[in-house]
C-alpha positions as CSV (number, residue, x, y, z in Angstrom):
1,M,-2.3,146.8,166.4
2,K,-1.3,149.2,169.3
3,A,-3.4,151.4,171.5
4,A,-2.9,154.3,174.0
5,Y,-5.1,156.7,175.9
6,A,-4.5,160.2,177.3
7,K,-6.4,162.4,179.7
8,Y,-7.1,166.1,178.7
9,R,-8.7,169.0,180.6
10,L,-10.9,171.3,178.5
11,D,-11.2,174.8,180.0
12,F,-14.3,176.8,179.5
13,I,-13.9,180.3,178.1
14,T,-17.0,181.3,180.0
15,P,-18.3,179.2,182.9
16,G,-21.4,177.2,181.7
17,G,-24.4,177.2,184.0
18,T,-26.9,174.4,184.3
19,S,-29.4,173.4,186.9
20,R,-26.8,171.0,188.2
21,G,-24.2,173.7,188.8
22,V,-21.6,175.8,187.0
23,L,-18.9,174.2,184.9
24,T,-15.5,175.8,184.5
25,Y,-13.7,172.8,183.0
26,K,-14.4,169.3,181.7
27,D,-12.0,166.3,181.7
28,T,-12.0,164.0,178.7
29,Y,-10.0,161.1,177.4
30,F,-8.6,160.3,174.0
31,L,-8.0,156.9,172.5
32,K,-5.7,156.2,169.6
33,I,-5.0,153.0,167.7
34,W,-2.3,152.3,165.1
35,E,-0.3,149.6,163.4
36,S,3.0,149.1,165.1
37,E,5.0,149.7,161.9
38,S,3.2,153.0,161.2
39,P,3.1,155.0,164.5
40,L,2.5,158.3,162.8
41,S,-0.7,157.2,161.2
42,Y,-3.4,156.6,163.8
43,G,-7.2,156.6,164.4
44,I,-8.3,158.7,167.3
45,G,-11.6,158.9,169.2
46,E,-12.8,160.7,172.3
47,C,-14.0,158.9,175.4
48,A,-16.0,161.9,176.6
49,L,-16.8,161.0,180.2
50,F,-19.2,163.6,181.7
51,K,-18.6,163.8,185.4
52,G,-21.8,163.7,187.4
53,L,-23.9,162.7,184.4
54,S,-22.3,159.7,182.6
55,A,-23.5,156.3,183.9
56,E,-19.9,155.0,184.0
57,D,-18.7,157.9,186.2
58,D,-16.9,155.8,188.9
59,D,-13.5,154.6,190.0
60,T,-13.4,151.8,187.4
61,Y,-13.3,154.2,184.4
62,E,-9.5,154.4,183.7
63,A,-9.1,150.7,184.6
64,K,-11.6,149.9,181.8
65,L,-9.7,152.2,179.4
66,Q,-6.5,150.3,180.3
67,E,-8.1,147.0,179.8
68,L,-9.4,148.1,176.3
69,C,-5.9,149.3,175.3
70,R,-4.3,146.0,176.5
71,N,-6.8,143.9,174.6
72,I,-6.5,145.9,171.4
73,S,-2.7,145.4,171.6
74,A,-3.3,141.7,172.2
75,D,-6.0,141.4,169.5
76,R,-8.7,140.6,172.0
77,G,-12.2,141.9,172.4
78,T,-13.5,144.0,175.3
79,D,-17.0,144.1,176.8
80,L,-17.8,147.8,177.0
81,T,-21.4,147.3,178.3
82,G,-22.1,150.1,180.7
83,Y,-19.1,152.2,179.5
84,S,-21.0,154.4,177.0
85,S,-18.3,157.1,176.4
86,I,-15.6,154.5,176.0
87,A,-17.7,152.7,173.4
88,F,-18.2,156.1,171.6
89,G,-14.4,156.7,171.6
90,F,-13.6,153.2,170.5
91,E,-16.1,153.3,167.6
92,T,-14.7,156.6,166.5
93,A,-11.1,155.5,166.6
94,I,-11.8,152.3,164.7
95,L,-13.8,154.2,162.0
96,D,-11.1,156.9,161.7
97,F,-8.4,154.2,161.3
98,S,-10.5,152.3,158.7
99,N,-11.0,155.5,156.7
100,G,-7.3,156.3,156.4
101,C,-6.6,158.1,159.7
102,R,-7.8,161.4,158.3
103,R,-10.4,162.1,161.0
104,V,-13.1,161.0,158.4
105,I,-15.5,158.9,160.5
106,Y,-18.5,158.8,158.2
107,P,-17.7,159.8,154.6
108,S,-20.3,162.0,153.1
109,S,-20.8,165.3,151.4
110,F,-20.4,166.9,154.8
111,V,-16.7,166.2,155.0
112,D,-16.4,167.3,151.4
113,G,-17.7,170.7,152.5
114,G,-20.9,170.5,150.6
115,L,-23.4,170.1,153.4
116,R,-24.3,172.2,156.4
117,I,-26.1,170.9,159.5
118,P,-28.6,173.3,161.0
119,I,-28.2,173.6,164.8
120,N,-29.9,175.4,167.7
121,G,-28.1,178.3,169.5
122,L,-27.5,177.2,173.1
123,V,-28.1,179.8,175.8
124,W,-26.5,178.8,179.1
125,M,-27.9,179.7,182.5
126,G,-26.8,182.8,184.3
127,T,-28.2,185.9,185.8
128,K,-31.2,187.5,184.1
129,N,-29.0,190.1,182.4
130,E,-26.4,187.5,181.4
131,M,-29.0,185.3,179.8
132,K,-30.6,188.3,178.0
133,E,-27.2,189.2,176.6
134,R,-26.6,185.7,175.5
135,I,-30.0,185.4,173.8
136,E,-29.2,188.6,171.9
137,E,-25.9,187.2,170.7
138,K,-27.5,184.1,169.4
139,L,-30.2,186.0,167.5
140,S,-27.6,188.4,166.1
141,A,-25.6,185.5,164.9
142,G,-28.5,184.3,162.8
143,F,-29.8,181.4,164.8
144,K,-33.4,180.6,164.0
145,T,-33.7,178.0,166.8
146,I,-32.8,179.0,170.3
147,K,-32.4,176.5,173.2
148,I,-32.5,178.1,176.6
149,K,-31.4,176.3,179.7
150,I,-33.9,177.0,182.5
151,G,-34.1,176.1,186.2
152,A,-31.3,178.1,187.7
153,I,-32.8,181.5,188.3
154,D,-36.4,182.2,189.4
155,F,-39.0,180.9,187.0
156,D,-40.8,184.2,186.6
157,S,-37.6,185.8,185.3
158,E,-37.1,183.0,182.9
159,L,-40.6,183.5,181.6
160,E,-39.9,187.2,181.1
161,L,-36.9,186.4,179.0
162,I,-38.9,184.0,176.8
163,K,-41.7,186.4,176.5
164,S,-39.3,189.1,175.4
165,I,-38.1,186.9,172.5
166,R,-41.7,185.9,171.5
167,S,-42.9,189.6,171.6
168,R,-40.3,190.3,168.8
169,F,-40.2,187.1,166.9
170,P,-43.2,184.8,166.1
171,A,-42.7,181.0,166.2
172,D,-42.3,180.8,162.4
173,V,-39.3,183.1,162.6
174,V,-37.5,182.0,165.8
175,E,-38.2,178.5,167.4
176,I,-37.7,178.3,171.1
177,R,-36.6,175.1,172.9
178,V,-36.1,174.9,176.6
179,D,-34.1,172.5,178.7
180,A,-35.0,172.1,182.4
181,N,-32.4,169.4,183.1
182,G,-34.9,167.9,185.5
183,A,-35.3,171.1,187.5
184,F,-39.1,171.0,187.9
185,L,-41.0,169.0,190.6
186,P,-44.0,166.7,190.0
187,Q,-46.0,169.1,192.2
188,N,-45.3,172.2,190.0
189,V,-44.4,170.8,186.6
190,M,-47.8,171.0,184.9
191,Q,-48.3,174.6,186.2
192,R,-45.0,175.6,184.7
193,L,-45.6,173.8,181.4
194,E,-48.9,175.7,181.1
195,A,-47.1,179.0,181.7
196,L,-44.5,178.2,179.1
197,S,-47.1,177.1,176.6
198,R,-48.3,180.7,176.1
199,Y,-45.1,181.4,174.2
200,D,-45.2,178.8,171.4
201,I,-42.4,176.6,172.8
202,H,-41.2,173.9,170.4
203,S,-40.3,171.4,173.2
204,I,-39.0,171.0,176.7
205,E,-36.2,168.6,177.6
206,Q,-36.3,166.6,180.8
207,P,-38.9,168.7,182.7
208,I,-38.6,166.5,185.9
209,R,-35.7,164.4,187.2
210,Q,-35.0,161.1,185.5
211,G,-36.1,157.8,187.1
212,Q,-39.7,158.8,187.8
213,W,-41.3,156.9,185.0
214,E,-44.9,157.1,186.3
215,E,-44.7,160.8,186.9
216,M,-43.0,161.4,183.5
217,S,-45.6,159.3,181.8
218,K,-48.3,161.6,183.3
219,V,-46.5,164.6,182.1
220,C,-46.1,163.3,178.6
221,R,-49.8,162.4,178.4
222,N,-51.0,165.8,179.6
223,T,-48.4,168.3,178.5
224,P,-49.3,171.3,176.5
225,I,-45.6,171.3,175.2
226,P,-43.9,168.4,173.5
227,V,-41.6,166.6,176.0
228,A,-38.1,165.4,175.0
229,L,-36.3,162.8,177.1
230,D,-32.6,163.4,177.7
231,E,-31.1,162.3,181.0
232,E,-33.8,159.7,181.2
233,L,-32.0,157.6,178.6
234,I,-28.6,157.6,180.3
235,G,-27.6,154.2,181.6
236,V,-30.6,152.5,179.9
237,G,-28.7,150.2,177.5
238,N,-30.6,146.9,177.7
239,P,-32.9,146.6,174.7
240,M,-35.8,145.2,176.7
241,L,-35.5,148.1,179.2
242,M,-35.2,150.6,176.4
243,M,-38.5,149.3,174.9
244,E,-40.2,149.3,178.3
245,L,-39.2,152.9,178.9
246,L,-40.6,154.1,175.6
247,K,-43.8,152.0,176.0
248,N,-44.4,153.4,179.5
249,I,-43.5,157.1,179.1
250,R,-44.4,157.7,175.4
251,P,-42.5,161.0,175.0
252,Q,-42.9,163.2,172.0
253,Y,-39.1,163.4,171.4
254,L,-35.8,161.8,172.3
255,V,-32.6,163.8,172.7
256,L,-29.7,161.5,171.9
257,K,-26.1,162.1,173.0
258,P,-24.0,159.3,171.5
259,S,-21.3,159.5,174.2
260,L,-24.0,159.1,176.9
261,V,-26.3,156.5,175.3
262,G,-23.9,153.7,174.1
263,G,-22.0,155.4,171.3
264,F,-23.3,155.4,167.7
265,S,-24.6,151.8,168.0
266,G,-26.6,152.7,171.1
267,A,-28.0,155.9,169.6
268,T,-28.9,154.0,166.4
269,E,-30.8,151.5,168.5
270,W,-32.8,154.3,170.2
271,L,-33.6,155.8,166.9
272,K,-35.0,152.5,165.6
273,M,-37.1,151.9,168.6
274,A,-38.4,155.5,168.7
275,A,-39.6,155.1,165.1
276,Q,-41.8,152.2,166.1
277,F,-43.7,154.6,168.4
278,D,-43.6,157.6,166.1
279,I,-41.4,159.4,168.5
280,G,-39.2,162.2,167.0
281,A,-35.5,162.7,167.8
282,W,-32.6,164.9,167.4
283,I,-28.9,164.5,168.2
284,T,-26.9,166.5,170.7
285,S,-23.3,166.7,171.6
286,A,-22.3,166.6,175.3
287,L,-19.4,169.1,175.7
288,E,-17.0,167.0,173.7
289,S,-13.8,168.5,172.2
290,N,-13.8,168.9,168.5
291,I,-12.6,165.3,168.1
292,G,-15.8,164.0,169.5
293,L,-17.9,166.8,168.0
294,N,-16.5,166.0,164.6
295,A,-17.5,162.3,164.9
296,I,-21.0,163.2,166.0
297,A,-21.5,165.8,163.2
298,Q,-20.3,163.3,160.5
299,W,-22.7,160.7,161.8
300,V,-25.6,163.2,161.9
301,A,-24.9,164.1,158.3
302,T,-25.6,160.6,157.2
303,L,-29.0,160.8,158.9
304,Q,-30.0,163.7,156.7
305,P,-31.8,165.6,159.6
306,K,-34.9,167.6,158.9
307,I,-34.8,169.7,162.0
308,P,-32.1,171.7,163.8
309,Q,-29.7,169.5,165.8
310,G,-28.1,170.2,169.2
311,L,-24.5,170.1,168.0
312,G,-21.9,172.4,169.6
313,T,-19.9,175.0,167.7
314,G,-16.5,174.1,169.2
315,K,-16.2,177.5,170.8
316,L,-16.8,176.7,174.4
317,F,-13.2,175.9,175.3
318,H,-10.1,178.1,174.9
319,N,-7.9,175.0,174.5
320,N,-10.1,173.0,172.1
321,I,-8.5,171.0,169.3
322,A,-8.0,173.0,166.1
323,S,-10.2,171.4,163.4
324,P,-12.0,171.9,160.1
325,L,-15.3,172.4,161.9
326,E,-16.8,175.8,161.4
327,Q,-19.9,177.6,162.5
328,V,-21.6,179.3,159.6
329,G,-24.7,181.3,160.7
330,D,-27.0,178.8,162.4
331,S,-25.2,175.7,161.0
332,V,-22.1,173.6,161.5
333,S,-20.0,172.8,158.5
334,Y,-16.7,171.1,157.7
335,N,-14.1,173.0,155.7
336,P,-11.7,170.5,154.1
337,K,-9.2,173.3,153.4
338,L,-8.5,173.6,157.1
339,A,-6.2,171.2,158.9
340,W,-6.4,169.3,162.1
341,H,-3.8,170.1,164.7
342,I,-3.7,167.3,167.3
343,P,-1.6,168.3,170.3
344,E,1.1,166.1,171.7
345,F,-1.0,164.5,174.4
346,E,0.7,162.6,177.3
347,W,-0.2,159.1,175.9
348,I,-0.2,156.1,178.2
349,E,0.8,153.3,175.8
350,F,0.1,149.6,176.0
């Protein structure tokens, strides 16, 4: 078996604002594997490194990709502990290859076009007017669950935006999720959660910065709004540490990004542990291209989710990979009549 990887820059159509800054592009990596006698038929996965967020964001990343490719070509295993996004890409490429190199990662009625996955409409941070306009776009598109990133503009303005939605749509018509990306401080978090709770908020993701287990535990015990851990889970791959985190913090939800929490195997382990504590969860993409998004969506379909997921729509980047993924109202679907168009990446072969 042969292997190669390629680096690719995804360019945002509109800059994406978070409490950590504004994103104009995102670099990602693709991994492909094939039999030497059949080079045109290959499995492909996305190693979706997220600069500034992935635990493996350091100078060893490409060296580990090269090691993996060499070992695949030499029929040797590779320890990918601590390299979450590479594990995600490797799992995807192997599954794609095993299923006939058709970009079918997890066969189900989803890839047959018979299942739609409900998702939330993501509203990026921006000025008050920009966010108001984006909220209106999501509501007009038919989204029944809106996720609003908060923490970049002043909190009172963010409350006004949320109040304006709730004044028009009760919670049983439009569900509101908010994502603070750790923007609140231990000194003001409870005051802000109380203020948000007036507007029937479904949940808040990562209200304070990760790594403050004692403070986060207090928040989760006393919060008027269900708390979902997100960044808190990144880099926590040891099963004993995972269990200790859940026992100590006891959140109401987990938000699982496969490319950031150990691939599908790591996300599955989190789901199993969360179930032991009656902790809910949903799956979220993390700015992958359509190659990574496709893999996540197909995996989510096998879970038969009961609540809206945090999957992207594939419309963030002007140079995304053309795929059968489609947004239909407030859902993601797979149209088997549409073809994949994988560009001629600059592959580094081993």
